[in-house]
N, C-alpha and C positions, 0 to 999 in steps of 0.2 A: 656328553659336553654340554654343558648348560650356555646359552648365547645372551648377549647382551638385550636388555629390553629394548633398546631400538630394532635389533633386528627380528624378535618376535613380532615386534608392529610392523615393520617391514613385510614380515612375510604373513601377515594378518590382511596387510592390505593388499593383496594377490587374491583373497579368499572373495569369490562371486557373489555368493548369497546370502542368505541369513542361516538357513538350515546345516549348511558347511560350519558357519562359524560357530553354531550350538554344539556341532561335532568335535570342530576344534577345542572347544570348553574341556571335553574330556580327555585330552591327548595327555596334559600335563599341568601342573599348577600356573607356569609360566605362560604357557598357551592361554589357558581360563583368564587370567588376568588380562591379555592383550586381545583376546576376543572379545572379552567381555565388555571394553571399553569401546570394542566397534560395534556392538551389538547394541547398548544403550546408550550410545552418543547421539543417535537421533532417532526418536521415538514419533509415530504418528498413532493417536485414539482416534478410531470413527465408529467402529460399532460399539454401542454404550456397554452391553453385558461383557466383550473383549476388553474392552477398558477398563471395566470395574476389576475384573480377574489381573489387567495387569496392575493396576493400582494396588492391588495387595500384595501381589510379589513385590512389589518395591517398596512396600511397608514394610512386609515379613523381613526382607533382606537389605540392612540398613546400609550396606556396602555397595547396592547396586544404583540407588537414588542418587546419589552425587556423581555418576558416571553422565547423567542426561546433561547435554549441553542444549540440546535444539528438541523440542516439543512444541507437537500439533495436535490440537485437540478440536474436532470436528464433526458436527451434527449435520447431517446431509437429510433431504427428502427420502423417503424410501419409494423404492419404484413400485409404480401399481401393478398388481398381480393382473388383473384384467380390467375391461372397459365398466365402471361403475356411475351410476347416476351421479348428476352435481348436489344431488342432498348428500348421498354418501359420500363425496368428495370432500363437500364441507365438512361433515364430522370426524373425518380423517385427517384433517390438517394439524390437529393437536397429538403429536404422537404421545404413546404410552411410554413414559421414561422410568427406568428403574429408580424406586425413591432413595436409594442411595446414592446413585451416580454422582451429583454434586458434593457430596460428602465424600466421595473417594477420590473425587478432584482437588477436592481443599484439600485432604491430608497428604497426597502424594506429593503437591505443589508446596508443603512446608517443608516436605524433607529432599526435593530435588535442589539442593542448595547453589548449585553450581551450572544454573539454566542461562543461557545466555540468548537464546532466539526462543521467543513464544507466539505461538497463534490461538487464537480461540475462536473458530468460526462457528455460528449457531445460524443454519439455514433448515430447519425442519420446524419451525413453527413455535418452538420452546422458549418459553419465558427469559429473554435475556440479561434480566435483573439477577445478576448470578456474579455481580464483582467481589463479594462479600470471600469466595475461595482465596481472596489474593491476600487475605489478613494472616498477619505473622509469617507471611514469606521474605526469605531473607535474601534471596537473589539480585542480582544486578545487573539488568537486561542490556541487550543493546539492539535489538528489535523487538519490538511489539507489536503486533496486530490482532486488533478483537472486535466481534461485534457486541460486545458488552452494553449493557445501559449505561449511560451517564449518568452515575450518582454518587453520593461522598466515597463510598468505600473504592470508587475507580481512581476520583481523585487523590483521595488518600494514598494510594497505591503510586500512583505516577509521579506523585511529591516527592517520595522515597527513591526514585531512583536518578542516579547519580552519573551512570553510564548509558544513559537512552540515547541511542543518535537516529533510530528509525520509527515514527510511530503513525500507525492508522487506526484509525478509531472510525467506529461507524455511527456512534451517536454522541451529540452534544447538545445540551441547554442549560447556560450557564443561570438561566432565570428560575429553574425547581428549585422551589422552596429548600430542598434536601441538601441542594449543591451551591446556592447563590455566595453564601459566607465563606465556607470552605475554597471555593474555587478563588475568589477576590484574594483572600489571606494565603493561600498557597502556590497556588499555578501562577498567579501574575508576578509573585516574585523571580527574577531572572536566574536568582542561585538556585533554582527548583531546576531539573532537567537542564543542566549547565552545556550538555553536548547535543542537544537537538538539533539535527541538521536536515531531515527528512519528515516531511509532515502531510499526511493525506487524511481530509474528512471531507465530507460532502457538506456540511455546514461551513460558509466562510466565516462567520463571529468565533470560530475556533482560533483564527488569524492573530485574532487581535488579543487573546490570552497566551498562547504559545509561542507567539514569533519576538515580539517585541523584548530585545535584550539578550537574544539566543540567537547564536551562529547558523540559523537557518538557512540553507541555502536552495533547498528542493520543496515544493509546495504545490500538492494537487487538492482541488475543490471543487464546489459547484454552486452557481448563485441559485439562491433558494427564492427569490423574488420572480415576480412573473408581472407585476405591474409595472411600467418603465421607469416611473419617477423613484420608486421603492428600490428598483433593481440598480437605478443611477446612483442613489444613495450607499447602497450595498458597495456597489462598485469602488465609490470615492474611501470611503471607511477601509475596504480592502487594500486599495493600495496603499494609503496612507499606513498602515499597519506592517505592510511587506516594508514599507522603507525604511522602520525599527528594526530589521533585523541587524545583529551585530555584524555579519557579514552579507555580501552582496550576493540577494540573489540569482542564481543559474539557470534555475528551471521554474517555470510558470504553466501549471495545466488548470484553467479554469472551464468547467464545462457550465452548460445553460440549459434549462428545460426546454427552451424554446429558442433556437438560434434566428437571429434576424440580423440581416445585413447593416442596418443603421448603427443597431448597439454594438454591434461589433467592431465596427469602424470606430467608433467613438473608446471604446474599451481599449483598442490598439492606441490611438493616438493618446489617451489616459498614461499608458503604461508607456509609450514615446518620451511624454514630458517629463515624468517620474523618473526615470532611471536616465536619461541619456543626461550630457554626452559621452558618459563613460559606462552604456551599458554592459553587465557582465552576461545579459540572458541567453543561453546556448538553447533553450527548448521555451518556447510558449505557442500557446494555442489551445483548445480549438477557435480560429475564426472563419467567419463566413469569406468564400470566395467569391469574388462579385463576376457575375457575368458578363455585364458590361465591359468592353476593353478600356476605355478611358478609368470607370472607377477602379478597376483591376490594377492599372498604372499607378493611380492614388496610393491604393493599397502595397503596392511594393516599393514605392517611395517613402513609406512611414515603417516598412521591415527593414529597409537599407540601414536606416538610421540606428540597427541593433548588430553592431559589425563581429560579435562574435556568436551571431545566430547558426546555430548546426541544424537545427530540426523545428518542423512545425507542422501542426496540423490545421488541414484546410476542409471545413465542412462544404460539400457540393451538394445537397440534397435538392436543392433549386434548380441545377442544371438539367435542360432537357434537350437533347439526352444526356444522362450521367456521364461525365468523362472516366468511363472506371477502364476501360480496357487500356492494355500497357502502351500501346502508342500515344493516348491521349493525356496519360498518366506523366508519359516521359516529354510530352510537348509542355505542358504546365509546369512540369519541374524545373525542365530547360528554361522557360519563360521568366519562371521566379526565380533562377540562379545568375540570370544576367545581371538581375538588381540586387542579388544578394548571393555574391561569390563562395561564403565562407558556408552555407546552406549543402548540407550532405544527404540529408534525410527528409522524407516530405510523406505525410501521413494524412490519406485521403479518405473522408467519412463521409459516407453515404447511409442514410436511415441507420445511423450509429454502428453501422459495420466498417472496421477500418482496412484499407488496403495501402501497404508502405512500399515505397520506392527509393533507391538508396544508390549513390552515386559512387561507383567502384572504379576506379582507375579513369574517372574523368568520364565514364559510361553510367547511363542510368539502367538500373535493374529492378525487377518486381523480386521483391523479400517477403516468401511467404511464411519463411521461418522465424521471422520476427515477431514477438509477443507485443503488440501495438501500446498495449496498457503499461509495461514496465518501460518503454523506450525512456520515459522522462526521468526515471531514477537514474538511469545510465550516462546521461550527457554530463 
């Protein structure tokens, strides 16, 4: 007896692992169709040799490639086999990649026409100038996270994405001769990337290119300047560009190479001035939490001018001893909430390590299950 397509899909949904899905493909044609959709919906390519084999499979079986909706391409460092000298470590940093690896990736990307979520991570010392693999791709992404170098090919690809809402790029340099003209002509036009709402890049300059005229609500970046005057100028440009978003900014995470109390207070004051009295910010930070009680009260008085604030990051590396025990974090979070009652999550940062406390039913609880790096996306 034949079942409906929905019934086959429902049964496949209860299958626990990929081996069982492969077995189910051999039961009947109907089960094969449903099981293949589950098998190829989300793919991860990690090992270069296995990735090439998978690419060949998708290329040789044209009906499978359109089933891919989410694809992660990840090149990670190999685990060291034994203790080696520093000289040997240096020579082993550049991995020996198969010569046809990126050609294989390019060929499969041209055939996976329905991808909506694409991640390309390069963390093994390979050359990141591989955005050429995106040429002649026809898919329209919703989310794109990549470590590719910023060049003409990457800019051209981004300019073609009309549905992209979530973008992470590791590199940006609009002054590169290869990209300056196309960046100015393409990505600065607001009709390109019209649905972009979440933007993450370690260079604040990208905000000036991708935020104005677009509905960007969530931004994560990092100050690149270290000299005070240059950092202050960078801060001013960043804030002005954020104000040019077509929607109110709700989440702002701007890290710093060297956290200092005075600049942190200045940045907070600038944000309050720029977005008050109708601030929609629900997440903001990181800020240096002052040790001195009077300075801390002044800090809280600025935060309270963000009436919708739900979460903030507080840098406490200057505290001695650091307030990292749960009672200490609970005390500081309760103190903050006296002035900012809307806050329900506080992330304490000490030497780049985050600890999260949340208010649940009026009580503060340590929450080790929270991925601190992603909280800014969720508010």
